[in-house]
N, C-alpha and C positions, 0 to 999 in steps of 0.2 A: 192512060196516065203515064207520063215520063218520070222514071225514078232514077236519080243519080246518086247512089250511096257514096258517102265520103270515106267510110270505114268498112272493111270486110273482115270477118272472123272465120277462120278455118274450123270446121267441125272437129270435135274431139273424136268422132267416130270415123274420120277420114283415115285411109290406110297410109302408113308412113312410107311405103314403097312407091308412091306416085300413082297408085291405082285409083280407087274411088275417093275423089276429093271434092268436098262440098264446102262452099263458103256462104255465109249469110250476113246481112247487115242488121245488127241489133237495134240501131237507133232510128232507122228509116221508118219503121212501122209505128213508132210512137205518135206521130202526127198524122199519118196517112192511113193507118190500118192496112198497109200493104207491106208485108215482109219479103224483101227480095232474097232470092237464092240463086247461086250460079255454080258452074263447074270451075273449080280453081285452076284446072289445067287449060281452060279456055276463057280467060278473064274478059276478052272482047266479045265473047259469044252471047247467046241469049240469056236473059234474066227471067226467071219464073217468079211470080209474086203470089203470096198466100195471105188471106185475111188472118187476123190474130187467132180466130177460132180454128181455121184450117191448119195454120202453122203449128198450133199446140197439138192438134191431132197427129200431124206429120211427125213431130218430135216424139210423141208418145209411142207411135208405131215403130219408130227406129229403136227406141229404148226397149220396147217389148221384144222385138226381133233379136236384138243383141243379147238380151237376157236369156231368151229361149235357146239361142245358139250356144251360149256359154254353159248352160246347164243341161245339155244333151248327153 
């Protein structure tokens, strides 16, 4: 499936110093159930897609990891 998102949103968990930068397209998955994710430092690079269930698990994992690191 070819996905051409028109709007990308940078993750609030991306580092401000240009390190780990992730973008996702919030509206693409609404009609296709395929949420695209890319590296914002390489916008012409590959796009990974997640089903809505997998994307929700992915976000939950990021939040859990960030919470764990903050409370160590």
